[in-house]
Structures are given as structure tokens and as C-alpha cells.
C-alpha positions in Angstrom: 12.0 19.2 12.4 8.5 18.2 10.9 7.4 15.6 13.1 3.9 15.4 11.7 5.5 14.6 8.3 7.4 11.5 10.1 4.3 10.6 12.0 2.2 10.6 8.7 4.9 8.6 7.0 4.6 6.0 9.9 0.9 5.9 9.6 0.7 5.3 6.0 3.4 2.8 6.0 1.2 0.9 8.7 -1.7 1.0 6.5 0.3 -0.6 3.8 1.6 -3.4 6.0 -1.7 -3.8 7.6 -3.4 -4.4 4.1 -0.8 -6.9 3.1 -1.5 -8.7 6.3 -5.2 -9.0 5.6 -4.4 -10.3 2.1 -2.7 -13.3 3.7 -5.2 -14.0 6.3 -7.7 -13.9 3.2 -6.3 -16.6 0.9 -10.0 -16.8 -1.2 -9.7 -13.1 -1.9 -6.1 -13.4 -3.3 -6.9 -11.1 -6.1 -6.2 -7.4 -5.7 -9.4 -5.5 -6.6 -9.2 -2.3 -8.5 -10.1 -0.1 -5.4 -6.9 -1.8 -3.2 -4.6 -1.4 -6.3 -5.4 2.6 -6.7 -5.6 2.8 -2.7 -2.2 1.4 -2.4 -0.9 3.5 -5.4 -2.2 6.7 -4.0 -0.6 5.8 -0.5 2.7 5.1 -2.1 2.4 8.7 -4.0 1.6 10.3 -0.8 4.8 8.4 0.9 6.9 9.7 -2.1 5.7 13.2 -1.5 6.3 13.3 2.0 9.9 11.9 1.5 10.4 14.8 -0.9 9.2 17.4 1.7 11.4 15.8 4.1 14.2 16.1 2.1 13.6 19.8 1.3 13.3 20.5 5.1 16.7 19.0 5.9 16.0 15.7 7.3 
């Protein structure tokens, strides 16, 4: 079982949750910047790739 993939998935999910939490704290910066949007999209793409790898490995 590829535990490193599960750990990476948890880590990336934590980053997304952390970014969402920071947005709630900073009400003035309620708009997403282009960099934030691209970062979140890249993380989501990486998560989808990890899910695909986990399915292939039989988890």
C-alpha cells in the first residue's frame, strides 16, 4: 500500500483547508488573486492524479 500517496493527499488537503481558513480571517482580501486560483487548481489536479494512482494500486 503506497502510504506516501496517502500522506501526500492529506498534506495537500490540509493546504487547501488552510488557505480557505486564511481567507475567512482576512475579510479585506475576500477576492482570490490569480496566483491563489492557479495554486488551488494545481493542488486539485495533483489530488486527482494521486486518486488515480491509488485506484491503480488497488486501494
